[in-house]
C-alpha positions as a Markdown table, in Angstrom:
| # | Residue | x | y | z |
|---|---|---|---|---|
| 1 | Met | -0.1 | 0.0 | 0.4 |
| 2 | Ser | 1.6 | 3.9 | -0.6 |
| 3 | Leu | 1.9 | 6.2 | 1.9 |
| 4 | Arg | -0.7 | 8.1 | 0.7 |
| 5 | Val | -3.1 | 5.5 | 1.0 |
| 6 | Leu | -1.5 | 4.8 | 4.9 |
| 7 | Leu | -1.5 | 8.5 | 5.7 |
| 8 | Ala | -5.1 | 8.8 | 4.0 |
| 9 | Val | -6.6 | 6.0 | 6.6 |
| 10 | Ala | -4.7 | 7.4 | 9.3 |
| 11 | Val | -6.2 | 10.7 | 8.8 |
| 12 | Ser | -9.5 | 8.9 | 8.0 |
| 13 | Phe | -9.4 | 6.6 | 11.4 |
| 14 | Ile | -9.1 | 8.7 | 14.0 |
| 15 | Leu | -8.5 | 12.9 | 13.4 |
| 16 | Ile | -9.7 | 14.0 | 16.4 |
| 17 | Ser | -9.2 | 17.4 | 16.8 |
| 18 | Ala | -8.3 | 18.7 | 20.4 |
| 19 | Ser | -10.1 | 21.7 | 19.8 |
| 20 | Phe | -12.8 | 20.3 | 20.2 |
| 21 | Ser | -14.2 | 20.2 | 24.1 |
| 22 | Leu | -15.2 | 16.6 | 25.3 |
| 23 | Pro | -19.4 | 16.4 | 26.1 |
| 24 | Arg | -18.5 | 13.6 | 28.5 |
| 25 | Phe | -16.5 | 16.0 | 30.5 |
| 26 | Ala | -19.2 | 18.9 | 30.1 |
| 27 | Ser | -22.1 | 16.5 | 31.1 |
| 28 | Arg | -19.7 | 15.2 | 34.2 |
| 29 | Thr | -19.2 | 18.5 | 35.7 |
| 30 | Asn | -23.0 | 20.5 | 34.5 |
| 31 | Leu | -21.6 | 23.0 | 33.1 |
| 32 | Pro | -21.3 | 24.7 | 29.6 |
| 33 | Cys | -18.4 | 24.5 | 27.1 |
| 34 | Gln | -17.7 | 27.6 | 27.8 |
| 35 | Ser | -16.8 | 27.1 | 31.2 |
| 36 | Cys | -13.4 | 25.5 | 30.3 |
| 37 | His | -13.0 | 27.2 | 27.2 |
| 38 | Ile | -11.9 | 30.1 | 25.5 |
| 39 | Asn | -14.4 | 29.8 | 22.8 |
| 40 | Pro | -17.8 | 30.4 | 24.0 |
| 41 | Ser | -19.3 | 27.9 | 22.1 |
| 42 | Gly | -16.8 | 25.1 | 23.3 |
| 43 | Gly | -13.4 | 23.8 | 21.9 |
| 44 | Gly | -10.2 | 24.9 | 21.1 |
| 45 | Met | -8.0 | 27.0 | 23.5 |
| 46 | Arg | -8.3 | 26.2 | 27.0 |
| 47 | Ser | -9.1 | 28.7 | 29.9 |
| 48 | Thr | -7.7 | 28.9 | 33.0 |
| 49 | Phe | -10.5 | 26.8 | 34.8 |
| 50 | Gly | -10.4 | 24.3 | 31.9 |
| 51 | Ala | -6.2 | 24.2 | 32.5 |
| 52 | Asn | -6.9 | 23.4 | 35.9 |
| 53 | Phe | -9.8 | 21.1 | 35.4 |
| 54 | Gly | -7.1 | 19.0 | 33.4 |
| 55 | Arg | -4.8 | 18.9 | 36.0 |
| 56 | Asp | -6.8 | 18.6 | 39.5 |
| 57 | Asp | -9.4 | 16.5 | 38.2 |
| 58 | Ile | -8.7 | 14.5 | 35.5 |
| 59 | Ser | -5.6 | 13.3 | 35.8 |
| 60 | Val | -3.9 | 11.1 | 38.1 |
| 61 | Lys | -3.5 | 12.8 | 41.5 |
| 62 | Ala | -0.3 | 11.5 | 42.6 |
| 63 | Trp | 2.1 | 12.0 | 39.3 |
| 64 | Gln | 0.7 | 15.1 | 38.7 |
| 65 | Asp | 1.8 | 16.2 | 42.1 |
| 66 | Glu | 5.7 | 14.4 | 41.5 |
| 67 | Tyr | 6.1 | 15.2 | 37.8 |
| 68 | Ala | 4.1 | 18.0 | 36.6 |
| 69 | Leu | 5.5 | 22.0 | 36.8 |
| 70 | Glu | 4.4 | 23.8 | 39.7 |
| 71 | Asp | 2.7 | 27.2 | 38.8 |
| 72 | Phe | 2.8 | 26.4 | 35.3 |
| 73 | Ser | 0.6 | 28.8 | 33.1 |
| 74 | Thr | -0.3 | 29.8 | 29.3 |
| 75 | Lys | -0.7 | 33.3 | 29.9 |
| 76 | Leu | 2.4 | 35.8 | 28.7 |
| 77 | Asn | 0.9 | 38.9 | 30.1 |
| 78 | Asn | -2.1 | 40.1 | 31.8 |
| 79 | Phe | -4.0 | 40.3 | 28.0 |
| 80 | Ile | -2.2 | 37.3 | 25.7 |
| 81 | Ser | -2.5 | 33.9 | 26.6 |
| 82 | Tyr | -1.5 | 30.6 | 24.0 |
| 83 | Gly | -2.3 | 27.1 | 23.8 |
| 84 | Ala | -1.5 | 24.1 | 21.9 |
| 85 | Asp | -2.5 | 20.3 | 20.9 |
| 86 | Phe | -0.3 | 17.6 | 19.9 |
| 87 | Arg | -1.6 | 13.9 | 18.5 |
| 88 | Phe | 0.5 | 11.1 | 17.3 |
| 89 | Leu | -1.4 | 8.3 | 15.8 |
| 90 | Gly | 0.0 | 4.6 | 16.0 |
| 91 | Phe | -2.3 | 1.6 | 14.1 |
| 92 | Tyr | -2.9 | -1.5 | 12.7 |
| 93 | Glu | -5.7 | -1.9 | 10.4 |
| 94 | Ser | -6.9 | -5.2 | 8.5 |
| 95 | Lys | -9.9 | -6.2 | 6.1 |
| 96 | Thr | -11.6 | -8.8 | 4.7 |
| 97 | Ser | -13.2 | -9.1 | 1.4 |
| 98 | Pro | -10.4 | -8.9 | 0.2 |
| 99 | Asp | -7.6 | -9.6 | 3.0 |
| 100 | Val | -5.7 | -6.3 | 3.1 |
| 101 | Ser | -3.5 | -5.3 | 6.5 |
| 102 | Ser | -1.8 | -2.4 | 7.0 |
| 103 | Ser | -0.3 | 0.1 | 9.8 |
| 104 | Ser | 1.7 | 3.0 | 10.4 |
| 105 | Phe | 2.7 | 6.3 | 12.2 |
| 106 | Phe | 1.0 | 9.4 | 11.7 |
| 107 | Pro | 1.9 | 13.0 | 13.2 |
| 108 | Met | -2.1 | 14.0 | 13.1 |
| 109 | Gln | -1.7 | 17.6 | 14.8 |
| 110 | Met | 0.0 | 20.1 | 15.7 |
| 111 | Asp | -2.4 | 23.0 | 16.6 |
| 112 | Val | -1.1 | 26.1 | 18.7 |
| 113 | Tyr | -3.9 | 29.3 | 19.7 |
| 114 | Phe | -3.7 | 32.7 | 20.5 |
| 115 | Asn | -6.3 | 34.8 | 22.5 |
| 116 | Leu | -5.6 | 38.6 | 22.6 |
| 117 | Ala | -7.6 | 40.4 | 25.5 |
| 118 | Val | -8.6 | 43.5 | 23.9 |
| 119 | Ser | -10.7 | 44.4 | 26.9 |
| 120 | Lys | -12.6 | 42.5 | 29.6 |
| 121 | Lys | -15.2 | 41.4 | 27.4 |
| 122 | Ile | -13.8 | 41.3 | 23.6 |
| 123 | Ser | -11.5 | 39.5 | 22.3 |
| 124 | Leu | -8.9 | 38.0 | 19.5 |
| 125 | Tyr | -8.8 | 34.4 | 18.3 |
| 126 | Val | -6.5 | 32.8 | 15.9 |
| 127 | Asn | -5.9 | 29.5 | 15.2 |
| 128 | Pro | -3.8 | 29.3 | 12.0 |
| 129 | Ala | -4.4 | 25.4 | 11.8 |
| 130 | Phe | -0.6 | 24.9 | 10.1 |
| 131 | Gly | -0.6 | 23.3 | 6.9 |
| 132 | Ser | -4.9 | 23.2 | 6.2 |
| 133 | Tyr | -6.0 | 26.7 | 5.5 |
| 134 | Asn | -8.9 | 24.9 | 5.1 |
| 135 | Arg | -9.1 | 24.6 | 9.4 |
| 136 | Leu | -8.0 | 28.3 | 9.8 |
| 137 | Glu | -10.2 | 29.9 | 12.7 |
| 138 | Met | -10.0 | 33.5 | 13.6 |
| 139 | Phe | -12.9 | 35.7 | 14.9 |
| 140 | Ala | -14.0 | 38.7 | 17.2 |
| 141 | Ile | -15.5 | 36.9 | 20.5 |
| 142 | Ala | -18.1 | 40.2 | 22.3 |
| 143 | Lys | -19.4 | 39.1 | 25.4 |
| 144 | Val | -21.9 | 41.8 | 25.6 |
| 145 | Leu | -25.5 | 40.5 | 25.1 |
| 146 | Pro | -27.8 | 40.1 | 27.9 |
| 147 | Leu | -28.2 | 36.7 | 29.8 |
| 148 | Asn | -24.8 | 35.4 | 29.6 |
| 149 | Gly | -24.9 | 36.3 | 25.8 |
| 150 | Tyr | -21.9 | 36.6 | 23.1 |
| 151 | Leu | -21.8 | 38.3 | 19.5 |
| 152 | Lys | -19.0 | 35.7 | 17.3 |
| 153 | Leu | -17.7 | 37.3 | 14.2 |
| 154 | Gly | -14.8 | 35.8 | 12.0 |
| 155 | Arg | -14.5 | 32.4 | 10.6 |
| 156 | Phe | -15.1 | 29.7 | 12.4 |
| 157 | Ala | -16.8 | 26.1 | 12.7 |
| 158 | Pro | -20.7 | 26.0 | 13.4 |
| 159 | Ser | -21.2 | 24.4 | 16.9 |
| 160 | His | -23.2 | 21.6 | 15.5 |
| 161 | Gly | -24.3 | 18.6 | 17.3 |
| 162 | Leu | -22.7 | 17.2 | 20.2 |
| 163 | Arg | -19.3 | 18.1 | 18.7 |
| 164 | Tyr | -17.6 | 14.2 | 19.5 |
| 165 | Asp | -14.2 | 14.2 | 19.7 |
| 166 | Asp | -14.1 | 10.9 | 17.2 |
| 167 | His | -14.2 | 12.4 | 13.7 |
| 168 | Thr | -14.3 | 8.9 | 12.7 |
| 169 | Ser | -17.9 | 8.4 | 14.1 |
| 170 | Phe | -20.2 | 7.9 | 11.8 |
| 171 | Ile | -22.2 | 10.7 | 13.1 |
| 172 | Arg | -19.1 | 12.9 | 12.2 |
| 173 | Gln | -17.7 | 11.5 | 9.1 |
| 174 | Ala | -21.4 | 12.6 | 7.0 |
| 175 | Thr | -20.9 | 15.7 | 7.8 |
| 176 | Pro | -19.3 | 18.7 | 6.8 |
| 177 | Phe | -17.5 | 19.1 | 10.2 |
| 178 | Arg | -15.6 | 15.5 | 10.2 |
| 179 | Asn | -11.8 | 16.3 | 11.2 |
| 180 | Tyr | -12.7 | 19.3 | 12.9 |
| 181 | Gly | -13.3 | 20.7 | 9.7 |
| 182 | Gly | -16.3 | 23.2 | 8.5 |
| 183 | Gln | -15.0 | 26.7 | 9.1 |
| 184 | Gln | -17.2 | 28.9 | 7.7 |
| 185 | Ser | -17.1 | 33.0 | 7.5 |
| 186 | Gly | -19.9 | 34.6 | 9.2 |
| 187 | Val | -21.5 | 35.6 | 12.6 |
| 188 | Glu | -22.8 | 33.6 | 15.7 |
| 189 | Leu | -24.9 | 34.8 | 18.5 |
| 190 | Ala | -25.7 | 33.1 | 21.8 |
| 191 | Leu | -27.6 | 33.1 | 25.0 |
| 192 | Asn | -27.3 | 31.6 | 28.1 |
| 193 | Pro | -30.4 | 32.1 | 30.5 |
| 194 | Gly | -29.6 | 30.0 | 33.3 |
| 195 | Pro | -29.3 | 26.3 | 32.4 |
| 196 | Ile | -30.6 | 26.4 | 28.7 |
| 197 | Thr | -28.2 | 28.0 | 25.5 |
| 198 | Ile | -29.7 | 29.5 | 22.9 |
| 199 | Met | -27.3 | 29.4 | 19.5 |
| 200 | Gly | -27.8 | 30.5 | 15.9 |
| 201 | Ala | -25.5 | 30.9 | 13.1 |
| 202 | Val | -25.6 | 32.4 | 9.7 |
| 203 | Thr | -22.4 | 32.5 | 7.7 |
| 204 | Asn | -21.6 | 31.9 | 3.5 |
| 205 | Gly | -21.5 | 27.9 | 3.9 |
| 206 | Met | -19.5 | 25.2 | 2.2 |
| 207 | Arg | -19.0 | 27.7 | -0.4 |
| 208 | Gly | -16.2 | 29.7 | 0.0 |
| 209 | Asp | -15.2 | 32.4 | 2.1 |
| 210 | Leu | -15.9 | 35.1 | -0.6 |
| 211 | Asp | -19.4 | 33.4 | -1.8 |
| 212 | Gly | -21.4 | 37.0 | -2.7 |
| 213 | Ala | -24.9 | 34.9 | -3.1 |
| 214 | Leu | -28.0 | 35.6 | -1.1 |
| 215 | Pro | -28.3 | 32.2 | -0.1 |
| 216 | Lys | -26.2 | 31.3 | 3.2 |
| 217 | Ala | -26.3 | 28.6 | 5.7 |
| 218 | Val | -28.6 | 28.9 | 8.9 |
| 219 | Phe | -27.2 | 27.1 | 12.1 |
| 220 | Gly | -30.0 | 26.8 | 15.0 |
| 221 | Lys | -29.2 | 24.9 | 18.6 |
| 222 | Ile | -30.9 | 24.7 | 21.8 |
| 223 | Glu | -28.8 | 22.9 | 24.7 |
| 224 | Gly | -30.1 | 22.5 | 28.4 |
| 225 | His | -28.7 | 21.0 | 31.6 |
| 226 | Gly | -29.3 | 20.0 | 35.0 |
| 227 | Ala | -29.0 | 17.6 | 38.0 |
| 228 | Leu | -31.3 | 15.6 | 40.0 |
| 229 | Gly | -29.0 | 14.5 | 43.3 |
| 230 | Pro | -26.2 | 12.9 | 42.1 |
| 231 | Val | -27.4 | 12.7 | 38.3 |
| 232 | Asn | -25.9 | 14.8 | 35.8 |
| 233 | Leu | -28.6 | 15.5 | 32.8 |
| 234 | Met | -27.9 | 16.7 | 29.6 |
| 235 | Ala | -29.9 | 17.5 | 26.1 |
| 236 | Gly | -30.0 | 19.5 | 22.9 |
| 237 | Ile | -31.1 | 19.3 | 19.5 |
| 238 | Ser | -29.0 | 21.3 | 16.0 |
| 239 | Ser | -29.9 | 22.2 | 12.9 |
| 240 | Tyr | -27.2 | 23.1 | 10.5 |
| 241 | Asn | -28.8 | 24.1 | 6.3 |
| 242 | Asp | -26.7 | 25.2 | 3.5 |
| 243 | Ala | -28.3 | 26.6 | 0.4 |
| 244 | Ser | -24.6 | 28.4 | -0.9 |
| 245 | Gly | -24.2 | 27.6 | -4.0 |
| 246 | Gly | -27.5 | 26.2 | -4.8 |
| 247 | Gln | -27.3 | 23.0 | -3.5 |
| 248 | Asn | -29.2 | 22.0 | -0.1 |
| 249 | Leu | -27.6 | 19.8 | 2.7 |
| 250 | Asn | -29.7 | 19.6 | 6.1 |
| 251 | Leu | -28.7 | 18.1 | 9.2 |
| 252 | Leu | -30.6 | 17.7 | 12.1 |
| 253 | Glu | -29.0 | 16.2 | 15.5 |
| 254 | Gly | -30.8 | 15.4 | 18.7 |
| 255 | Tyr | -28.9 | 14.2 | 21.6 |
| 256 | Gly | -28.1 | 14.2 | 25.5 |
| 257 | Ala | -26.0 | 12.6 | 28.1 |
| 258 | Val | -26.4 | 11.1 | 31.4 |
| 259 | Thr | -23.8 | 11.4 | 34.4 |
| 260 | Ile | -24.0 | 9.4 | 37.3 |
| 261 | Ser | -22.2 | 10.3 | 39.8 |
| 262 | Glu | -19.9 | 11.8 | 38.9 |
| 263 | Arg | -18.2 | 8.3 | 37.5 |
| 264 | Leu | -20.5 | 7.0 | 35.0 |
| 265 | Thr | -20.9 | 9.2 | 31.7 |
| 266 | Val | -23.5 | 7.9 | 28.5 |
| 267 | Met | -24.0 | 9.9 | 25.6 |
| 268 | Gly | -26.2 | 8.9 | 22.6 |
| 269 | Thr | -26.8 | 10.9 | 19.6 |
| 270 | Ala | -29.0 | 10.2 | 16.0 |
| 271 | Glu | -27.7 | 12.4 | 13.0 |
| 272 | Gln | -30.3 | 12.7 | 10.1 |
| 273 | Ile | -28.7 | 14.2 | 6.7 |
| 274 | Gln | -30.4 | 14.8 | 3.8 |
| 275 | Gly | -28.4 | 16.9 | 0.7 |
| 276 | Asn | -27.0 | 16.3 | -2.9 |
| 277 | Ser | -24.7 | 13.7 | -2.9 |
| 278 | Ala | -22.4 | 16.7 | -4.7 |
| 279 | Thr | -22.3 | 19.1 | -1.7 |
| 280 | Met | -22.1 | 16.2 | 1.4 |
| 281 | Ser | -18.5 | 16.2 | 2.6 |
| 282 | Leu | -18.1 | 12.5 | 2.9 |
| 283 | Ser | -14.8 | 10.8 | 4.1 |
| 284 | Ser | -13.5 | 8.7 | 1.3 |
| 285 | Asp | -14.9 | 5.6 | 2.7 |
| 286 | Leu | -18.5 | 6.6 | 3.4 |
| 287 | Asn | -17.9 | 8.0 | 0.0 |
| 288 | Gln | -17.8 | 4.0 | -1.1 |
| 289 | Arg | -20.9 | 3.0 | 0.7 |
| 290 | Asn | -23.5 | 6.3 | -0.9 |
| 291 | Ser | -25.6 | 5.2 | -3.8 |
| 292 | Leu | -25.7 | 8.0 | -6.8 |
| 293 | Asn | -29.1 | 9.0 | -6.1 |
| 294 | Ser | -29.0 | 12.8 | -6.4 |
| 295 | Asp | -31.2 | 13.4 | -3.2 |
| 296 | Leu | -29.6 | 11.4 | -0.5 |
| 297 | Lys | -31.2 | 10.8 | 2.9 |
| 298 | Gln | -29.0 | 9.3 | 5.3 |
| 299 | Phe | -29.1 | 8.3 | 9.2 |
| 300 | Ala | -26.2 | 8.1 | 12.1 |
| 301 | Val | -25.8 | 6.9 | 15.7 |
| 302 | Met | -23.4 | 6.8 | 17.9 |
| 303 | Val | -23.9 | 5.6 | 22.0 |
| 304 | Glu | -20.9 | 5.8 | 24.1 |
| 305 | Ala | -20.0 | 5.0 | 27.8 |
| 306 | Asp | -17.3 | 6.0 | 30.0 |
| 307 | Tyr | -16.4 | 5.1 | 33.1 |
| 308 | Val | -13.9 | 6.8 | 35.7 |
| 309 | Leu | -12.2 | 3.2 | 37.7 |
| 310 | Val | -9.9 | 6.1 | 39.1 |
| 311 | Gln | -8.4 | 9.4 | 38.1 |
| 312 | Gly | -6.5 | 9.4 | 35.3 |
| 313 | Phe | -7.9 | 6.0 | 34.2 |
| 314 | Asp | -11.2 | 5.9 | 32.1 |
| 315 | Leu | -12.9 | 2.9 | 30.8 |
| 316 | Lys | -14.6 | 3.5 | 26.8 |
| 317 | Phe | -17.1 | 1.9 | 24.7 |
| 318 | Met | -18.5 | 3.0 | 21.8 |
| 319 | Tyr | -21.4 | 1.5 | 19.2 |
| 320 | Asp | -22.0 | 3.9 | 16.0 |
| 321 | Phe | -24.4 | 3.1 | 13.0 |
| 322 | Phe | -24.7 | 4.2 | 9.7 |
| 323 | Asp | -27.4 | 3.4 | 6.5 |
| 324 | Pro | -26.3 | 5.5 | 3.6 |
| 325 | Asn | -29.5 | 6.1 | 2.1 |
| 326 | Thr | -32.5 | 5.4 | 4.5 |
| 327 | Asp | -34.9 | 4.8 | 0.7 |
| 328 | Val | -33.0 | 1.1 | 0.1 |
| 329 | Lys | -34.0 | -1.1 | 3.0 |
| 330 | Ser | -30.6 | -3.4 | 2.9 |
| 331 | Gly | -27.3 | -2.1 | 3.5 |
| 332 | Thr | -25.5 | -0.6 | 6.9 |
| 333 | Ala | -22.3 | -0.6 | 8.7 |
| 334 | Gln | -22.0 | -0.9 | 12.5 |
| 335 | Arg | -18.8 | -0.7 | 14.5 |
| 336 | Tyr | -18.1 | -1.4 | 18.2 |
| 337 | Ser | -15.3 | 0.1 | 19.9 |
| 338 | Gly | -13.7 | -0.5 | 23.5 |
| 339 | Gly | -10.6 | 0.7 | 25.4 |
| 340 | Phe | -9.2 | 3.2 | 27.6 |
| 341 | Glu | -8.3 | 6.8 | 28.6 |
| 342 | Phe | -5.1 | 7.3 | 30.4 |
| 343 | Met | -4.1 | 10.2 | 31.3 |
| 344 | Pro | -1.2 | 10.1 | 33.9 |
| 345 | Met | -0.9 | 14.5 | 34.7 |
| 346 | Gly | -2.3 | 17.0 | 33.1 |
| 347 | Gly | -1.5 | 18.0 | 29.6 |
| 348 | Val | -0.5 | 14.1 | 28.8 |
| 349 | Glu | -3.3 | 11.2 | 27.7 |
| 350 | Val | -2.7 | 7.8 | 25.7 |
| 351 | Arg | -5.7 | 6.2 | 24.5 |
| 352 | Pro | -5.4 | 2.5 | 23.0 |
| 353 | Met | -8.8 | 1.4 | 21.4 |
| 354 | Tyr | -9.9 | -1.8 | 19.7 |
| 355 | Arg | -12.4 | -1.3 | 17.2 |
| 356 | Tyr | -14.5 | -4.0 | 15.0 |
| 357 | Thr | -16.6 | -2.8 | 11.4 |
| 358 | Lys | -19.2 | -5.0 | 10.1 |
| 359 | Asp | -19.9 | -3.3 | 6.9 |
| 360 | Ser | -23.1 | -4.9 | 4.8 |
| 361 | Ile | -22.6 | -2.3 | 2.3 |
| 362 | Leu | -19.3 | -3.3 | 0.7 |
| 363 | Asn | -19.7 | -6.5 | 2.3 |
| 364 | Arg | -16.3 | -6.5 | 4.4 |
| 365 | Asn | -15.1 | -6.5 | 8.0 |
| 366 | Thr | -12.7 | -4.6 | 9.7 |
| 367 | Thr | -10.7 | -4.9 | 12.5 |
| 368 | Asp | -8.4 | -1.8 | 13.6 |
| 369 | Leu | -5.9 | -1.8 | 16.6 |
| 370 | Gln | -5.1 | 2.3 | 17.6 |
| 371 | Val | -2.8 | 4.0 | 20.0 |
| 372 | Leu | -3.2 | 8.1 | 20.5 |
| 373 | Phe | -0.8 | 9.9 | 22.3 |
| 374 | His | -1.9 | 13.3 | 23.0 |
| 375 | Ile | 0.2 | 16.2 | 24.6 |
| 376 | Tyr | -2.1 | 19.7 | 24.8 |
| 377 | Leu | -2.0 | 23.0 | 26.7 |
């Protein structure tokens, strides 16, 4: 297998962006994503609270005390701060029909974030996304709206759905937001009245940064969270409709999460995708599963269970389902995954995973073994 193919497989396997917040942490703490991130819609550079949470609440305490740097700060001064994410993947894959095996190492990501505080309520945020202009983020945040609201304008990815960190999950692969993609130029605003978040955006869509046509992409989202004793609950619904370029792509996602005693978290989401096959931004693997119909209707589901065995060691199980054409009775893909996340100290994560995919669309089964190394600030 050529190096180019191996790299494509590696990227499509698990290009997990550290720019995305982890929904299970939001459910575990019963806090919105903006509590841990500079970007109020979640993901990307971590705030002081988010950095402290990574050091004090999810890493092995004894190792953190012994090996971590004391008084570490990502603030250069009172108004400039930075962050970073580095991910490195090693994987082995085996497919049947035909029988093919491959393996590789791949440096997946090196992102450096910068935040410039212009005032107490206005800041400029930049993620150069080195080597990939399509992932460039650059926007201004103004926390000036009532009800703890904000206004954001620039180039960003709309916060569609559960923003799950594994972009090989079918709920991410079948949308423009896989591989932390889908950055668009536009305006976003949100209100946060208590435990409810209401968010909306108008952008140029996937057509491009300088799209002068009247049709735009419209995004909307409402999410709520609360607690019943030791049980934290979160639920939301999100819609993205892109009419740019004369083609339509419609995404509708419902999702939820339950955390019991800050230890067991179960998340679930279902995505309905409808659009012209020429405009749907799919991975090469999912493209193989698509019919040639001009108007595709697809459906994807993801369920994840995460259990904190001890602080710094989480067990992880996942189920994915994908139907590439709901108008056709036969042909689906299902994936079963299991592994763990080990966080020895703040800023370090190791994630070994075993995955088995049963694909009746392509009439093949796939076994994946992968280990992800993540260093972050």
